[in-house]
C-alpha positions in Angstrom: 36.5 -0.3 -2.2 38.1 0.4 1.1 36.4 -0.8 4.3 35.1 2.0 6.6 37.1 2.8 9.7 36.2 0.8 12.7 33.7 2.6 15.0 34.6 3.5 18.6 33.1 0.4 20.3 34.7 -1.9 17.8 38.0 -0.1 18.2 37.9 -0.6 22.0 37.2 -4.3 21.6 40.0 -4.7 19.2 42.4 -2.7 21.4 41.6 -4.9 24.4 43.2 -7.8 22.6 46.7 -6.5 23.0 48.7 -5.3 26.0 49.0 -1.8 24.6 45.3 -1.8 23.8 44.4 -3.1 27.2 46.3 -0.2 28.8 44.6 2.3 26.5 41.2 0.8 27.3 41.9 1.0 31.1 43.0 4.6 30.7 39.8 5.6 28.9 37.4 3.5 31.0 36.4 6.3 33.3 35.5 8.6 30.4 33.4 6.0 28.7 31.7 4.8 31.9 30.6 8.2 33.1 28.1 8.9 30.3 26.6 5.4 30.6 26.1 5.8 34.4 24.5 9.2 33.8 22.0 7.6 31.5 20.8 5.1 34.0 17.7 6.9 35.3 15.2 9.3 33.7 16.0 8.4 30.1 13.1 9.2 27.8 13.8 6.4 25.3 14.2 2.9 26.8 17.4 1.2 25.5 15.5 -2.0 24.9 13.2 -0.4 22.4 15.8 1.4 20.3 16.2 0.4 16.7 17.1 1.9 13.3 15.8 2.0 9.8 18.4 0.3 7.6 17.8 2.9 4.9 20.0 5.2 7.1 23.0 2.9 6.5 22.1 1.8 3.0 25.5 2.6 1.6 27.1 0.1 4.0 24.5 -2.5 3.3 25.1 -2.1 -0.5 28.9 -2.0 -0.3 29.6 -4.5 2.5 26.4 -6.5 3.0 24.1 -7.3 6.0 26.6 -9.6 7.8 29.2 -7.0 9.0 26.7 -4.1 9.3 24.2 -5.9 11.5 27.1 -7.0 13.7 28.3 -3.4 14.1 24.8 -2.1 14.8 24.4 -4.7 17.5 27.7 -3.7 19.0 26.6 -0.1 19.1 23.6 -1.1 21.1 20.6 -1.2 18.7 18.1 -3.9 19.5 15.6 -3.7 16.6 16.1 -3.5 12.8 13.6 -2.0 10.4 14.2 -3.4 7.0 14.2 -1.4 3.7 14.6 -4.5 1.5 16.1 -7.9 2.0 18.9 -8.0 -0.6 22.4 -6.6 -1.1 24.7 -6.8 -4.1 27.5 -7.5 -1.6 25.8 -10.7 -0.5 23.9 -12.0 -3.6 23.0 -15.3 -1.9 21.3 -13.6 1.1 17.9 -15.1 1.9 15.2 -14.5 4.5 16.2 -17.5 6.6 19.9 -16.3 6.5 18.8 -12.9 7.6 16.8 -14.4 10.5 19.9 -16.3 11.6 22.0 -13.1 11.4 19.5 -11.3 13.6 19.5 -14.1 16.1 23.3 -14.5 16.1 23.6 -10.8 16.9 20.9 -10.5 19.5 18.7 -8.4 17.2 15.0 -8.4 16.4 13.2 -7.5 13.2 11.0 -4.6 14.3 9.4 -3.9 11.0 9.9 -3.4 7.3 9.1 -0.8 4.7 7.5 -2.4 1.7 6.2 -0.8 -1.5 2.5 0.1 -1.4 1.5 -2.6 -3.9 3.5 -5.2 -2.1 1.7 -4.4 1.1 -1.8 -4.1 -0.2 -2.2 -6.2 -3.3 -3.7 -9.6 -2.8 -1.3 -11.3 -5.1 1.8 -10.0 -3.3 1.0 -9.3 0.3 0.8 -12.8 1.7 4.3 -13.6 0.4 5.5 -10.5 2.2 3.6 -11.4 5.4 5.2 -14.9 5.2 8.7 -13.2 5.0 7.9 -10.8 7.8 6.7 -13.7 10.1 9.8 -15.7 9.2 11.9 -12.8 10.3 10.1 -12.6 13.6 8.3 -9.3 13.0 5.2 -8.1 14.8 4.9 -5.1 12.4 5.1 -4.7 8.7 4.4 -1.5 6.8 5.1 1.0 4.1 6.6 4.5 3.8 4.6 5.1 0.7 1.8 7.8 0.9 -1.6 6.2 1.2 -3.6 6.6 -2.0 -6.1 9.3 -2.8 -6.6 13.0 -2.9 -10.3 13.3 -2.7 -12.3 12.1 0.3 -13.7 9.2 -1.7 -10.3 8.2 -2.9 -8.8 8.4 0.5 -11.6 6.2 1.9 -11.0 3.7 -0.9 -7.3 3.6 0.0 -8.2 3.2 3.7 -10.4 0.2 2.8 -7.5 -1.4 1.1 -5.4 -0.9 4.2 -8.2 -2.4 6.3 -8.4 -5.5 4.1 -4.6 -6.0 4.1 -4.4 -5.4 7.9 -7.1 -8.0 8.5 -5.2 -10.6 6.5 -1.9 -9.6 8.2 -3.5 -10.3 11.6 -3.8 -13.9 10.7 0.0 -14.0 10.4 0.4 -12.3 13.8 1.3 -9.0 12.2 0.2 -5.4 12.4 0.2 -3.2 9.3 1.4 0.3 9.6 1.8 3.4 7.5 4.8 5.8 7.8 4.2 9.5 7.0 6.1 12.2 5.2 4.6 15.6 4.9 2.1 14.9 2.1 -0.3 13.0 4.3 -1.0 16.1 6.3 -2.0 18.2 3.3 -5.5 19.3 2.4 -8.1 17.0 0.9 -8.7 18.0 -2.7 -12.5 18.3 -2.4 -12.5 19.3 1.3 -9.7 21.9 1.5 -10.3 22.5 5.2 -9.5 18.9 6.1 -6.2 17.1 6.3 -5.8 13.9 4.3 -4.3 12.2 7.3 -7.4 12.9 9.4 -9.6 11.2 6.9 -7.3 8.3 6.6 -7.2 7.9 10.4 -11.0 7.9 10.7 -11.4 5.6 7.7 -9.1 2.9 8.9 -10.0 0.2 11.4 -7.9 0.6 14.6 -7.9 -3.2 15.0 -6.0 -3.6 11.7 -4.2 -0.4 10.7 -1.5 1.3 12.7 0.9 4.2 12.4 4.6 5.0 12.5 5.1 8.7 13.2 8.1 10.2 11.5 8.4 13.0 14.0 10.5 15.3 11.9 8.4 15.1 8.8 5.2 15.6 10.9 6.7 18.8 12.3 7.6 19.7 8.7 4.0 19.2 7.6 2.9 21.6 10.3 5.1 24.3 8.7 4.4 23.3 5.1 0.6 23.5 5.3 0.2 26.2 8.0 -1.1 28.8 5.6 -3.8 26.5 4.4 -4.7 24.5 7.5 -2.9 26.1 10.4 -0.1 24.6 12.5 -0.5 21.5 14.6 1.5 19.6 17.2 2.3 16.0 16.2 2.3 15.1 19.9 -1.5 15.7 19.9 -2.0 13.0 17.3 -0.2 10.4 19.4 -1.9 11.4 22.6 -5.3 11.2 20.9 -4.7 7.5 19.9 -1.6 6.2 21.6 -2.3 2.5 20.9 -2.3 3.2 17.1 1.2 4.6 17.1 3.3 1.5 17.2 6.6 3.1 16.2 8.4 6.4 15.8 11.0 7.5 13.4 13.3 9.5 15.8 14.7 11.8 13.2 16.3 15.2 13.9 16.7 18.1 11.6 17.3 21.8 10.9 14.8 24.1 9.1 15.4 24.3 5.4 12.5 25.8 3.4 14.1 24.6 0.2 13.2 21.0 1.2 9.7 19.7 0.5 9.7 18.3 4.0 10.8 21.7 5.3 13.7 20.3 7.3 17.1 18.9 6.4 17.6 15.8 8.5 20.8 15.6 10.6 22.5 13.4 13.2 20.2 13.0 16.2 20.9 15.6 18.9 22.3 18.1 16.4 19.0 19.5 15.1 16.3 21.9 16.3 13.5 19.7 17.5 12.7 19.6 21.2 12.5 15.8 21.6 12.7 16.1 25.4 9.4 18.0 25.3 7.9 15.6 22.8 8.7 12.4 24.6 8.0 13.9 28.1 4.6 14.9 26.8 3.4 11.4 25.8 0.5 10.7 28.1 0.1 7.0 27.4 3.1 6.0 25.4 2.3 2.2 25.2 5.2 0.2 23.9 6.3 1.9 20.6 9.6 1.1 18.9 12.0 4.0 18.5 13.7 3.7 15.1 16.5 6.2 14.5 16.5 7.3 10.9 18.6 9.8 9.0 17.9 9.8 5.2 21.2 11.7 4.7 23.2 9.4 6.9 25.4 8.2 4.0 26.3 11.8 3.2 27.8 12.4 6.7 31.6 13.0 6.2 32.4 10.6 9.0 30.1 7.9 7.5 26.6 6.5 8.2 27.9 4.0 10.8 29.3 6.9 12.7 26.0 8.7 12.4 24.2 5.6 13.7 26.5 5.4 16.7 26.4 9.1 17.5 22.6 9.1 17.2 22.2 6.0 19.4 24.3 7.6 22.2 22.2 10.8 22.0 19.0 8.9 22.1 20.0 7.0 25.2 21.3 10.1 26.8 18.0 12.0 26.3 16.8 12.9 29.8 13.4 13.6 31.2 12.6 16.9 33.0 14.3 17.3 36.3 16.7 14.4 35.6 
């Protein structure tokens, strides 16, 4: 399998090693420096809080392994990594301690991990997962699985399981979080005028259970369930409980009613969502992590690493009003 082409920053570094490359780098320095200078003030997403969900580059992890991919992501400028598993067939001897060393060597931090629901909640698996998360230096560990339950009683039972797991996680210095798709904002089976997400929020203890808002899928839920429950603005959820939203999935998209989530996700900055309005509207943003994610990143013709770099640049360049 051929190695993907070197991304722009890697190319510039390699070119600088030769006389011809040095001349090329000098010639292009002004063009590269100008956007960076323009991003200095008024950016809505702080560089030091930008990470990515590794599912976005899963093809590269599977084909080439963590070692080269984490190096490239660090070179792009990402600071945090959200894991989607700790193994790769390209590096069968990878271990959690080796992953921690890779992070440290590349100036990266483990911002979180998506675990299966049972791995996060079951008493016979969760403590091993919490040990792994702590060893990797995480403050957060969560799941992208829907919380259990359709009826009010079932949702509360699921919330109780999250509360219990979150309390145990706290003893490891961790916060447990749940990541949404659209399903969470659908109607409660026996209370059709209520959203499942609202019951989960009220049923979970804010000391132990936190949230990662997938911005695109939340907007998709507003569209998907508007006939039953009306539209809503995901920003209102965050502003109502800012300290519970410890991370965002900064995911862009274009409307596609054929998709369950109502949007087809695209490279950040090439979609339809008004992220400037969203991030400008945060009243008390706290210190969330901003994880870029594009589920379809590996399907981009120029590759998922290209998508990661292009999206990073667009996130950093996102300006506030009047800037």
